[in-house]
Backbone as a chain_set.jsonl record, in Angstrom:
{"seq": "XXXXXXXXXXXXXXXXXXXXXXXXXXXXXXXXXXXXXXXXXXXXXXXXXXXXXXXXXXXXXXXXXXXXXXXXXXXXXXXXXXXXXXXXXXXXXXXXXXXXXXXXXXXXXXXXXXXXXXXXXXXXXXXXXXXXXXXXXXXXXXXXXXXXXXXXXXXXXXXXXXXXXXXXXXXXXXXXXXXXXXXXXXXXXXXXXX", "coords": {"N": [[7.189, -7.126, -3.54], [4.205, -5.773, -4.335], [3.227, -3.157, -4.17], [4.806, -1.386, -5.146], [4.173, 0.324, -7.406], [2.845, 2.4, -6.255], [2.824, 6.033, -6.004], [4.046, 8.348, -3.86], [2.211, 10.832, -2.708], [2.448, 12.853, -0.506], [2.2, 15.428, 0.387], [0.09, 17.973, -0.686], [0.521, 20.467, -1.913], [2.041, 22.26, -4.781], [4.411, 23.146, -4.616], [5.73, 21.132, -2.946], [6.435, 19.168, -4.659], [9.046, 18.367, -5.397], [9.979, 17.07, -2.88], [7.869, 15.163, -2.592], [8.661, 13.476, -4.68], [11.287, 12.817, -3.804], [10.61, 11.463, -1.289], [9.075, 9.37, -2.256], [11.116, 7.961, -3.947], [12.944, 7.08, -1.936], [11.219, 5.367, -0.43], [10.497, 3.527, -2.436], [12.924, 2.406, -2.834], [13.363, 1.496, -0.13], [11.447, -0.488, -0.207], [12.613, -2.276, -1.922], [14.437, -3.333, -0.226], [16.477, -1.703, 0.665], [17.768, -0.859, 3.586], [18.714, 1.605, 4.836], [17.544, 3.505, 3.127], [15.095, 3.186, 4.005], [15.164, 4.179, 6.687], [15.819, 6.851, 6.023], [13.591, 7.573, 4.722], [11.745, 7.42, 6.817], [12.537, 9.393, 8.516], [12.025, 11.628, 6.89], [9.276, 11.451, 6.441], [8.407, 11.448, 9.157], [8.918, 14.201, 9.656], [7.171, 15.55, 7.792], [4.837, 14.68, 8.847], [5.052, 15.843, 11.39], [4.891, 18.689, 10.671], [2.65, 18.929, 9.357], [0.267, 17.68, 10.808], [-2.381, 16.773, 10.305], [-2.221, 15.369, 7.991], [-3.071, 12.51, 6.827], [-2.325, 10.866, 4.574], [0.453, 10.91, 4.501], [0.894, 9.962, 7.277], [0.08, 7.239, 6.879], [1.709, 6.283, 5.076], [4.076, 6.69, 6.687], [3.398, 4.703, 8.632], [3.483, 2.527, 7.119], [6.318, 2.599, 6.39], [7.607, 2.027, 8.712], [6.786, -0.696, 9.13], [8.276, -1.67, 7.203], [10.819, -1.107, 8.397], [10.826, -2.629, 10.638], [10.97, -5.025, 9.374], [13.586, -4.87, 8.655], [14.946, -5.175, 11.108], [16.85, -7.056, 13.553], [15.663, -10.122, 15.086], [13.736, -9.614, 18.007], [12.568, -7.69, 20.729], [12.565, -4.934, 19.884], [12.106, -5.191, 17.137], [9.306, -6.105, 17.304], [8.126, -3.838, 18.648], [8.599, -1.88, 16.652], [7.038, -2.687, 14.409], [4.442, -2.847, 15.533], [4.35, -0.203, 16.068], [4.04, 0.866, 13.298], [1.907, -0.372, 12.465], [-0.104, 0.512, 14.101], [0.078, 3.446, 13.408], [-0.7, 3.325, 10.837], [-3.43, 2.311, 11.121], [-4.436, 4.356, 12.658], [-4.592, 6.52, 10.77], [-6.299, 5.636, 8.804], [-8.529, 5.425, 10.294], [-9.054, 8.102, 10.749], [-9.398, 9.246, 8.259], [-11.454, 7.746, 6.584], [-12.725, 7.747, 4.204], [-10.668, 8.129, 2.24], [-9.483, 6.521, -0.419], [-7.0, 5.945, -1.478], [-5.358, 6.001, 0.778], [-6.445, 3.891, 2.353], [-5.687, 1.851, 0.49], [-3.054, 1.696, 0.534], [-2.704, 0.972, 3.327], [-3.918, -1.651, 3.022], [-2.359, -2.936, 1.269], [0.138, -2.937, 2.47], [-0.415, -4.423, 4.725], [-1.372, -6.728, 3.306], [1.389, -7.767, 2.628], [2.669, -8.286, 4.851], [3.87, -11.016, 6.957], [2.062, -14.103, 7.532], [1.662, -14.809, 10.008], [1.42, -12.499, 11.477], [-1.175, -11.593, 11.494], [-2.867, -10.14, 9.691], [-3.695, -10.648, 7.257], [-6.472, -11.323, 6.731], [-7.742, -8.911, 7.204], [-6.61, -7.416, 5.269], [-7.382, -8.475, 2.897], [-10.242, -8.078, 3.169], [-10.344, -5.427, 3.167], [-9.277, -4.769, 0.73], [-11.415, -6.072, -0.962], [-13.506, -4.54, -0.276], [-12.654, -1.959, -1.164], [-12.463, -2.572, -3.746], [-15.222, -2.789, -4.557], [-16.006, -0.149, -3.931], [-14.679, 1.292, -5.768], [-15.453, 0.429, -8.194], [-17.999, 1.699, -8.162], [-17.44, 4.201, -7.94], [-15.113, 5.311, -9.502], [-13.284, 7.399, -9.876], [-12.055, 7.824, -7.443], [-9.556, 6.582, -7.164], [-6.411, 6.633, -9.052], [-6.164, 5.313, -12.46], [-3.825, 3.612, -12.58], [-3.601, 3.009, -9.768], [-5.984, 1.665, -9.476], [-5.463, -0.585, -11.053], [-3.558, -1.858, -9.555], [-4.921, -2.261, -7.236], [-6.871, -4.029, -8.163], [-5.279, -6.217, -9.017], [-4.114, -7.124, -6.704], [-6.27, -7.748, -5.062], [-7.323, -9.658, -6.433], [-5.191, -11.472, -6.111], [-5.523, -11.787, -3.215], [-8.024, -13.134, -3.206], [-7.606, -15.315, -4.718], [-5.715, -16.62, -2.864], [-7.413, -17.095, -0.935], [-8.663, -19.247, -1.84], [-10.678, -18.706, -3.82], [-11.083, -18.936, -6.811], [-12.754, -17.95, -8.83], [-13.463, -15.292, -8.239], [-11.108, -14.172, -8.092], [-10.348, -14.289, -10.9], [-12.35, -12.477, -11.784], [-11.459, -10.093, -10.628], [-8.903, -9.613, -11.684], [-9.45, -9.694, -14.412], [-11.066, -7.169, -14.292], [-9.037, -5.37, -13.743], [-7.624, -5.506, -16.078], [-8.947, -3.813, -17.636], [-8.095, -1.38, -17.123], [-5.589, -0.308, -18.578], [-3.295, 0.946, -17.511], [-0.577, 0.719, -16.482], [2.22, -0.701, -17.987], [3.667, -2.882, -16.657], [1.937, -3.817, -14.496], [-0.143, -4.696, -15.984], [1.023, -6.831, -17.357], [1.536, -8.411, -15.247], [-1.009, -8.95, -14.351], [-2.144, -10.29, -16.728], [-0.353, -12.572, -16.502], [-1.112, -13.634, -14.05], [-3.665, -14.385, -14.566], [-3.234, -16.393, -16.769], [-1.941, -18.312, -15.117], [-3.793, -19.129, -13.333]], "CA": [[6.226, -6.375, -3.06], [3.353, -5.3, -5.326], [2.86, -1.939, -4.235], [6.018, -0.428, -5.753], [3.706, 1.208, -8.365], [2.224, 3.616, -5.756], [3.579, 7.022, -6.01], [3.67, 8.798, -2.669], [1.875, 12.454, -2.75], [2.439, 13.221, 0.864], [1.942, 16.889, 0.582], [-0.508, 18.299, -1.741], [1.124, 21.777, -2.578], [2.722, 22.17, -5.813], [5.824, 23.255, -4.242], [6.129, 20.203, -2.4], [6.523, 18.083, -5.763], [10.386, 17.403, -5.139], [9.851, 16.505, -1.518], [7.054, 13.98, -2.781], [9.504, 12.499, -5.449], [12.275, 12.181, -2.864], [10.165, 10.429, -0.527], [8.689, 8.249, -3.243], [12.179, 7.182, -4.141], [13.362, 6.577, -0.705], [10.171, 4.535, -0.134], [10.555, 2.415, -3.365], [14.282, 1.783, -2.597], [13.128, 0.717, 0.887], [10.521, -1.616, -0.502], [13.391, -3.192, -2.488], [15.402, -4.074, 0.575], [17.5, -0.725, 1.239], [17.487, -0.284, 4.964], [19.311, 2.821, 5.001], [16.474, 4.306, 2.419], [13.926, 3.095, 5.01], [15.445, 4.974, 7.675], [15.716, 8.238, 5.527], [12.187, 7.863, 4.403], [11.062, 7.397, 8.148], [12.858, 10.704, 8.994], [11.467, 12.577, 6.098], [7.855, 11.402, 6.66], [8.142, 12.111, 10.387], [8.999, 15.694, 9.366], [6.019, 15.995, 7.298], [3.517, 14.461, 9.719], [5.066, 16.967, 12.31], [4.659, 20.052, 10.285], [1.024, 18.712, 8.824], [-0.382, 16.635, 11.726], [-3.743, 16.339, 9.754], [-1.85, 14.796, 6.715], [-3.263, 11.236, 6.991], [-1.612, 10.042, 3.68], [1.769, 10.948, 5.12], [0.692, 9.217, 8.265], [-0.092, 6.014, 6.595], [3.054, 6.0, 4.479], [4.941, 6.68, 7.688], [3.151, 3.472, 9.102], [4.096, 1.532, 6.189], [7.793, 2.564, 6.368], [7.864, 1.475, 10.004], [6.726, -1.906, 9.136], [9.461, -2.138, 6.486], [11.906, -0.977, 9.43], [10.811, -3.93, 11.418], [11.632, -6.12, 8.431], [15.052, -4.922, 8.479], [15.661, -5.357, 12.262], [16.931, -8.623, 14.176], [14.55, -10.601, 16.105], [13.694, -9.217, 19.361], [11.543, -6.803, 21.114], [12.511, -3.753, 18.938], [11.235, -5.615, 15.939], [7.988, -6.082, 17.46], [7.88, -2.595, 18.851], [8.443, -1.143, 15.377], [5.943, -3.259, 13.591], [3.376, -2.124, 16.289], [4.127, 1.388, 15.678], [3.619, 0.999, 12.071], [0.36, -0.827, 12.277], [-0.982, 1.638, 14.806], [0.026, 4.598, 12.634], [-1.667, 3.09, 9.507], [-4.862, 2.185, 11.684], [-4.841, 5.741, 13.072], [-4.639, 7.307, 9.585], [-7.444, 5.139, 8.141], [-9.616, 5.874, 11.202], [-9.148, 9.474, 10.577], [-9.788, 9.371, 6.874], [-11.877, 6.466, 6.073], [-13.132, 7.938, 2.663], [-9.484, 8.175, 1.379], [-9.286, 5.06, -0.954], [-5.577, 5.738, -1.605], [-4.722, 5.601, 1.996], [-6.903, 2.526, 2.537], [-5.106, 1.003, -0.466], [-1.668, 1.677, 1.032], [-2.763, 0.102, 4.447], [-4.26, -2.986, 2.759], [-1.249, -3.589, 0.56], [1.159, -3.21, 3.616], [-1.065, -5.484, 5.656], [-1.057, -8.023, 2.666], [2.551, -7.942, 2.462], [3.235, -8.831, 6.146], [3.876, -12.408, 7.247], [0.722, -14.5, 7.803], [1.48, -14.808, 11.472], [1.093, -11.103, 11.923], [-2.586, -11.817, 11.515], [-3.375, -9.087, 9.078], [-4.202, -11.088, 6.0], [-7.843, -11.254, 6.439], [-8.109, -7.498, 7.303], [-6.031, -6.887, 4.051], [-8.415, -9.067, 1.931], [-11.369, -7.525, 3.449], [-10.193, -4.1, 2.819], [-9.155, -4.887, -0.833], [-12.579, -6.254, -1.529], [-14.339, -3.335, 0.042], [-12.248, -0.947, -2.031], [-12.893, -2.874, -5.232], [-16.571, -2.483, -4.629], [-16.206, 1.369, -3.922], [-14.13, 1.814, -6.955], [-16.368, 0.099, -9.32], [-19.121, 2.557, -8.178], [-16.806, 5.605, -8.117], [-13.743, 5.008, -10.279], [-12.25, 8.486, -9.665], [-11.309, 7.799, -6.009], [-8.164, 6.137, -7.43], [-6.08, 6.738, -10.417], [-6.215, 4.063, -13.285], [-2.733, 2.85, -12.072], [-3.878, 2.353, -8.481], [-7.107, 0.671, -9.768], [-4.872, -1.986, -11.634], [-2.787, -2.214, -8.589], [-5.996, -2.688, -6.341], [-7.545, -5.453, -8.632], [-4.14, -7.353, -9.063], [-4.035, -7.601, -5.298], [-7.555, -8.244, -4.643], [-7.345, -11.105, -7.1], [-4.351, -12.523, -5.297], [-6.052, -12.15, -1.853], [-9.22, -14.137, -3.539], [-6.774, -16.725, -4.909], [-5.084, -17.003, -1.574], [-8.56, -17.713, -0.096], [-9.288, -20.379, -2.586], [-11.909, -18.294, -4.634], [-10.586, -18.593, -8.209], [-13.862, -17.06, -9.725], [-13.358, -13.948, -7.667], [-9.728, -13.695, -8.371], [-10.307, -13.997, -12.172], [-13.034, -11.35, -11.977], [-10.682, -8.822, -10.217], [-7.891, -9.482, -12.547], [-10.153, -8.95, -15.605], [-11.347, -5.573, -14.194], [-7.694, -4.801, -13.886], [-6.992, -5.38, -17.444], [-9.78, -2.839, -18.331], [-7.325, -0.125, -16.778], [-4.219, -0.586, -18.918], [-2.297, 2.214, -17.124], [0.982, 0.442, -16.356], [2.573, -2.035, -18.709], [4.176, -3.94, -15.742], [0.879, -4.298, -13.889], [-0.896, -5.177, -17.055], [1.958, -8.02, -17.551], [1.249, -9.015, -14.027], [-2.469, -9.25, -14.468], [-2.131, -11.337, -17.731], [0.349, -13.673, -16.059], [-1.918, -14.265, -12.982], [-4.83, -15.029, -15.271], [-2.831, -17.599, -17.377], [-1.547, -19.238, -13.958], [-4.968, -19.506, -12.705]], "C": [[5.489, -5.795, -4.22], [3.082, -3.76, -5.353], [4.027, -0.807, -4.425], [5.369, 0.614, -6.774], [2.95, 2.513, -7.572], [3.265, 4.804, -5.651], [3.021, 7.819, -4.8], [3.333, 10.428, -3.093], [1.464, 12.653, -1.295], [1.916, 14.627, 1.255], [1.305, 17.476, -0.796], [-0.073, 19.558, -2.719], [1.868, 21.473, -3.534], [4.201, 22.117, -5.573], [6.541, 22.147, -3.511], [6.579, 18.963, -3.403], [8.107, 17.478, -5.419], [10.518, 16.725, -3.961], [9.001, 14.957, -1.621], [7.941, 12.919, -3.574], [10.593, 11.848, -4.598], [11.715, 11.025, -2.01], [9.666, 9.154, -1.246], [9.927, 7.323, -3.539], [12.822, 6.465, -3.095], [12.347, 5.381, -0.424], [10.198, 3.116, -1.089], [11.799, 1.718, -3.137], [14.131, 0.945, -1.3], [12.37, -0.695, 0.622], [11.304, -2.831, -1.197], [14.562, -3.841, -1.735], [16.459, -2.981, 1.29], [17.065, -0.348, 2.564], [17.873, 1.029, 5.179], [18.174, 3.899, 4.177], [15.251, 4.294, 3.33], [14.034, 4.098, 6.052], [15.352, 6.439, 7.303], [14.264, 8.526, 5.439], [11.333, 8.104, 5.583], [11.282, 8.917, 8.557], [12.143, 11.699, 8.238], [9.87, 12.485, 6.095], [7.408, 11.99, 8.055], [8.235, 13.649, 10.233], [7.862, 16.151, 8.849], [4.842, 15.865, 8.036], [3.71, 15.579, 10.841], [4.611, 18.218, 11.875], [3.135, 19.937, 9.709], [0.541, 17.474, 9.606], [-1.63, 16.166, 11.161], [-3.423, 15.502, 8.491], [-1.811, 13.298, 6.916], [-2.414, 10.351, 5.845], [-0.173, 10.086, 4.073], [1.911, 9.973, 6.143], [0.775, 7.629, 7.912], [1.216, 5.447, 6.002], [4.084, 5.781, 5.66], [4.846, 5.065, 8.509], [3.721, 2.278, 8.484], [5.538, 1.457, 6.254], [8.203, 1.793, 7.638], [7.728, -0.038, 9.892], [7.868, -2.556, 8.181], [10.759, -1.948, 7.431], [11.969, -2.314, 10.162], [11.386, -5.078, 10.602], [13.03, -6.302, 8.554], [15.886, -5.2, 9.967], [15.726, -6.8, 12.716], [15.821, -8.784, 15.017], [14.845, -10.28, 17.357], [12.658, -8.119, 19.594], [11.364, -5.564, 20.379], [11.848, -3.905, 17.777], [9.73, -5.394, 16.071], [7.343, -4.661, 17.747], [7.571, -1.588, 17.568], [7.424, -1.433, 14.487], [4.621, -2.666, 14.191], [3.114, -0.859, 15.962], [3.519, 1.669, 14.591], [2.316, 0.709, 11.896], [-0.521, 0.21, 12.931], [-1.069, 2.975, 13.97], [-1.01, 4.594, 11.446], [-3.154, 3.009, 9.987], [-5.332, 3.526, 12.014], [-5.2, 6.649, 11.895], [-5.956, 6.831, 8.802], [-8.626, 5.351, 9.022], [-10.084, 7.464, 10.979], [-9.545, 10.022, 9.253], [-10.313, 8.094, 6.11], [-12.444, 6.704, 4.728], [-12.073, 8.154, 1.964], [-9.271, 6.779, 0.777], [-7.676, 4.899, -1.116], [-4.914, 5.357, -0.252], [-5.109, 4.157, 2.428], [-6.138, 1.583, 1.753], [-3.818, 0.703, -0.06], [-1.808, 0.61, 2.195], [-3.097, -1.331, 4.042], [-3.031, -3.722, 1.95], [-0.147, -3.802, 1.409], [0.798, -4.266, 4.408], [-0.882, -6.863, 4.84], [0.32, -8.68, 2.74], [3.336, -8.656, 3.69], [3.002, -10.568, 6.245], [2.57, -12.782, 7.82], [0.58, -14.474, 9.253], [1.271, -13.658, 12.3], [-0.399, -10.999, 12.109], [-3.276, -10.662, 10.925], [-3.916, -9.318, 7.577], [-5.741, -10.962, 5.785], [-8.246, -9.837, 6.455], [-7.757, -6.94, 5.953], [-7.066, -7.185, 2.966], [-9.763, -8.41, 2.066], [-11.536, -6.124, 2.939], [-10.129, -4.016, 1.226], [-10.606, -5.172, -1.52], [-13.545, -5.032, -1.356], [-13.981, -2.191, -1.009], [-12.497, -1.346, -3.437], [-14.397, -2.471, -5.422], [-16.768, -0.9, -4.832], [-15.782, 1.775, -5.205], [-14.871, 1.532, -8.158], [-17.543, 1.056, -9.41], [-18.609, 4.007, -8.432], [-15.191, 5.618, -8.431], [-12.606, 6.205, -9.89], [-11.673, 8.606, -8.415], [-9.981, 7.23, -6.099], [-7.901, 6.346, -8.979], [-6.197, 5.332, -11.013], [-4.979, 3.191, -12.695], [-3.011, 2.274, -10.741], [-5.043, 1.569, -8.657], [-6.314, -0.696, -10.102], [-4.313, -2.471, -10.487], [-3.824, -3.029, -7.444], [-6.44, -4.021, -6.904], [-6.453, -6.485, -8.753], [-4.093, -7.81, -7.571], [-5.316, -8.073, -4.663], [-7.655, -9.565, -5.197], [-6.465, -12.08, -6.316], [-4.826, -12.781, -3.785], [-7.193, -13.29, -2.127], [-8.52, -15.492, -3.852], [-6.307, -17.356, -3.618], [-6.172, -17.869, -0.706], [-9.154, -18.804, -0.734], [-10.544, -20.043, -3.476], [-11.336, -17.84, -5.829], [-11.472, -17.682, -8.974], [-13.611, -15.496, -9.422], [-12.005, -13.33, -8.213], [-9.751, -13.377, -9.915], [-11.301, -12.834, -12.399], [-12.281, -10.131, -11.546], [-9.706, -8.615, -11.274], [-8.473, -9.163, -14.043], [-10.488, -7.672, -15.405], [-10.131, -5.014, -14.221], [-7.211, -4.555, -15.242], [-7.872, -4.295, -18.234], [-9.205, -1.494, -18.052], [-6.002, -0.27, -17.139], [-3.482, 0.733, -18.692], [-0.94, 2.01, -16.896], [1.199, -0.8, -16.947], [2.786, -3.211, -17.734], [2.984, -4.571, -15.012], [-0.013, -5.066, -14.885], [-0.337, -6.747, -17.417], [1.47, -9.008, -16.621], [-0.113, -9.611, -13.934], [-2.638, -10.304, -15.417], [-1.535, -12.682, -17.203], [-0.488, -14.423, -14.841], [-3.068, -15.058, -13.571], [-4.405, -16.349, -16.047], [-2.368, -18.632, -16.304], [-2.639, -19.815, -13.321], [-5.517, -20.956, -13.185]], "O": [[6.179, -5.31, -5.118], [2.764, -3.177, -6.389], [4.077, 0.327, -3.95], [5.957, 1.675, -6.984], [2.538, 3.486, -8.203], [4.414, 4.593, -5.263], [1.811, 7.988, -4.651], [4.137, 11.117, -3.72], [0.287, 12.619, -0.938], [1.306, 14.87, 2.296], [1.935, 17.447, -1.854], [-0.261, 19.631, -3.934], [2.502, 20.426, -3.406], [5.018, 21.355, -6.092], [7.769, 22.148, -3.424], [7.025, 17.912, -2.941], [8.302, 16.28, -5.212], [11.217, 15.712, -3.986], [9.295, 13.93, -1.01], [7.988, 11.734, -3.246], [10.825, 10.639, -4.61], [12.193, 9.891, -1.988], [9.874, 8.028, -0.794], [9.836, 6.101, -3.413], [13.237, 5.322, -3.288], [12.907, 4.317, -0.161], [9.998, 1.972, -0.68], [11.81, 0.49, -3.225], [14.651, -0.17, -1.254], [12.666, -1.766, 1.15], [10.932, -4.004, -1.162], [15.41, -4.593, -2.216], [17.146, -3.283, 2.266], [16.101, 0.401, 2.72], [17.084, 1.63, 5.909], [18.002, 5.029, 4.633], [14.49, 5.258, 3.406], [13.079, 4.832, 6.305], [14.878, 7.239, 8.11], [13.746, 9.515, 5.959], [10.344, 8.835, 5.512], [10.322, 9.611, 8.895], [11.633, 12.632, 8.858], [9.237, 13.479, 5.737], [6.446, 12.738, 8.231], [7.395, 14.278, 10.875], [7.407, 17.177, 9.354], [3.927, 16.686, 7.982], [2.725, 16.205, 11.23], [3.931, 18.881, 12.658], [2.482, 20.978, 9.653], [0.442, 16.374, 9.063], [-1.994, 15.06, 11.559], [-4.371, 14.938, 7.945], [-0.731, 12.756, 7.151], [-1.897, 9.279, 6.158], [0.404, 9.015, 3.884], [2.841, 9.168, 6.091], [1.458, 6.864, 8.593], [1.716, 4.376, 6.346], [4.854, 4.821, 5.635], [5.813, 4.404, 8.887], [4.262, 1.318, 9.032], [6.062, 0.345, 6.184], [9.108, 0.962, 7.57], [8.534, -0.703, 10.543], [8.301, -3.699, 8.331], [11.731, -2.663, 7.189], [12.997, -2.983, 10.267], [12.143, -5.931, 11.066], [13.64, -7.371, 8.573], [17.1, -5.392, 10.042], [14.888, -7.639, 12.386], [15.16, -7.896, 15.555], [15.932, -10.528, 17.879], [11.963, -7.706, 18.665], [10.239, -5.097, 20.2], [11.107, -3.034, 17.322], [9.027, -4.748, 15.295], [6.276, -4.313, 17.24], [6.649, -0.78, 17.464], [6.918, -0.539, 13.81], [3.81, -2.077, 13.476], [2.021, -0.392, 15.641], [2.607, 2.495, 14.561], [1.585, 1.444, 11.233], [-1.514, 0.691, 12.385], [-2.149, 3.552, 13.844], [-1.843, 5.449, 11.142], [-4.035, 3.571, 9.335], [-6.476, 3.877, 11.723], [-6.076, 7.499, 12.052], [-6.618, 7.677, 8.201], [-9.726, 5.456, 8.479], [-11.237, 7.891, 11.038], [-9.989, 11.166, 9.152], [-9.702, 7.533, 5.2], [-12.646, 5.677, 4.079], [-12.361, 8.444, 0.803], [-8.871, 5.894, 1.534], [-7.142, 3.812, -0.896], [-4.032, 4.5, -0.192], [-4.264, 3.344, 2.801], [-5.894, 0.493, 2.27], [-3.381, -0.435, -0.235], [-1.198, -0.457, 2.141], [-2.574, -2.228, 4.702], [-2.822, -4.932, 2.03], [0.568, -4.78, 1.191], [1.668, -5.045, 4.797], [-0.42, -7.885, 5.347], [0.457, -9.895, 2.884], [4.326, -9.38, 3.587], [2.106, -11.195, 5.681], [1.952, -11.977, 8.518], [-0.496, -14.154, 9.757], [1.011, -13.688, 13.503], [-0.791, -10.222, 12.98], [-4.219, -10.166, 11.54], [-4.427, -8.455, 6.864], [-6.188, -10.524, 4.725], [-9.148, -9.533, 5.674], [-8.479, -6.071, 5.463], [-7.541, -6.308, 2.246], [-10.397, -8.203, 1.032], [-12.558, -5.685, 2.412], [-10.862, -3.27, 0.578], [-10.924, -4.554, -2.536], [-14.268, -4.638, -2.271], [-14.858, -1.58, -1.62], [-12.731, -0.476, -4.275], [-14.727, -1.846, -6.43], [-17.512, -0.426, -5.69], [-16.471, 2.604, -5.8], [-14.912, 2.346, -9.081], [-18.079, 1.271, -10.497], [-19.27, 4.851, -9.037], [-14.289, 5.905, -7.645], [-11.41, 6.016, -9.668], [-10.802, 9.458, -8.244], [-9.239, 7.372, -5.128], [-8.726, 6.286, -9.89], [-6.309, 4.329, -10.308], [-5.237, 2.039, -12.347], [-2.69, 1.103, -10.537], [-5.119, 0.639, -7.854], [-6.526, -1.739, -9.483], [-4.553, -3.663, -10.297], [-3.579, -4.118, -6.926], [-6.395, -5.036, -6.209], [-6.78, -7.658, -8.572], [-4.028, -9.023, -7.374], [-5.254, -8.828, -3.692], [-8.033, -10.519, -4.517], [-6.82, -13.196, -5.937], [-4.556, -13.834, -3.208], [-7.283, -14.255, -1.368], [-8.825, -16.562, -3.327], [-6.527, -18.543, -3.373], [-5.984, -18.89, -0.045], [-10.143, -19.325, -0.22], [-11.332, -20.92, -3.828], [-11.077, -16.653, -6.026], [-11.028, -16.769, -9.671], [-13.578, -14.636, -10.303], [-11.892, -12.196, -8.676], [-9.243, -12.318, -10.283], [-10.992, -12.139, -13.366], [-12.519, -9.098, -12.172], [-9.634, -7.499, -11.788], [-7.868, -8.365, -14.759], [-10.236, -6.905, -16.333], [-10.12, -3.949, -14.839], [-6.515, -3.587, -15.547], [-7.533, -3.939, -19.362], [-9.681, -0.508, -18.615], [-5.164, -0.367, -16.243], [-3.129, 1.472, -19.611], [-0.128, 2.921, -17.054], [0.602, -1.825, -16.621], [2.244, -4.306, -17.888], [2.979, -5.796, -14.893], [-0.586, -6.081, -14.49], [-1.092, -7.678, -17.697], [1.075, -10.133, -16.924], [-0.276, -10.73, -13.448], [-3.268, -11.288, -15.029], [-2.102, -13.754, -17.412], [-0.493, -15.649, -14.727], [-3.393, -16.175, -13.169], [-5.147, -17.329, -15.986], [-2.419, -19.82, -16.625], [-2.528, -20.913, -12.776], [-6.554, -21.413, -12.706]]}, "num_chains": 1, "name": "protein.A"}
């Protein structure tokens, strides 16, 4: 999963920094396959959303965490209910804060990581392409690290849809934002494999 580089900032207050770091660590461990970390992350994010109901960033991460939870469940109706809950939370957050590029990036990356049969790949690609256009006009809407992540994944989405020229353009844009050495290496590797 390529969105490991996202750092969760679910609560803007300075006093919330340790909680942001804890939730980020849980989320990243969950991305790596730790089912217990996913459950703990969900609990922490539910608490934040309960105390800050207008916190759409926490809501989108909670939705993403639920999709991770669905990954960890065995086949059956609970898996589908959990996935649908996660998708609904992400969509609600994006509807409530459509100008928040970071929130939209989290949703797009989560959608892109889901199996193709879930039917969210086109939505992810469209969102990534739209965000890339927005960021080219207003780069301060995302950190340099998140811009690299955006361009890497927009390029992957373009390549997946057979548009190698657009993939190359996105990856080259990502290399103009050398914020994260790992992402820079991934961008260079993607270009050489094209």
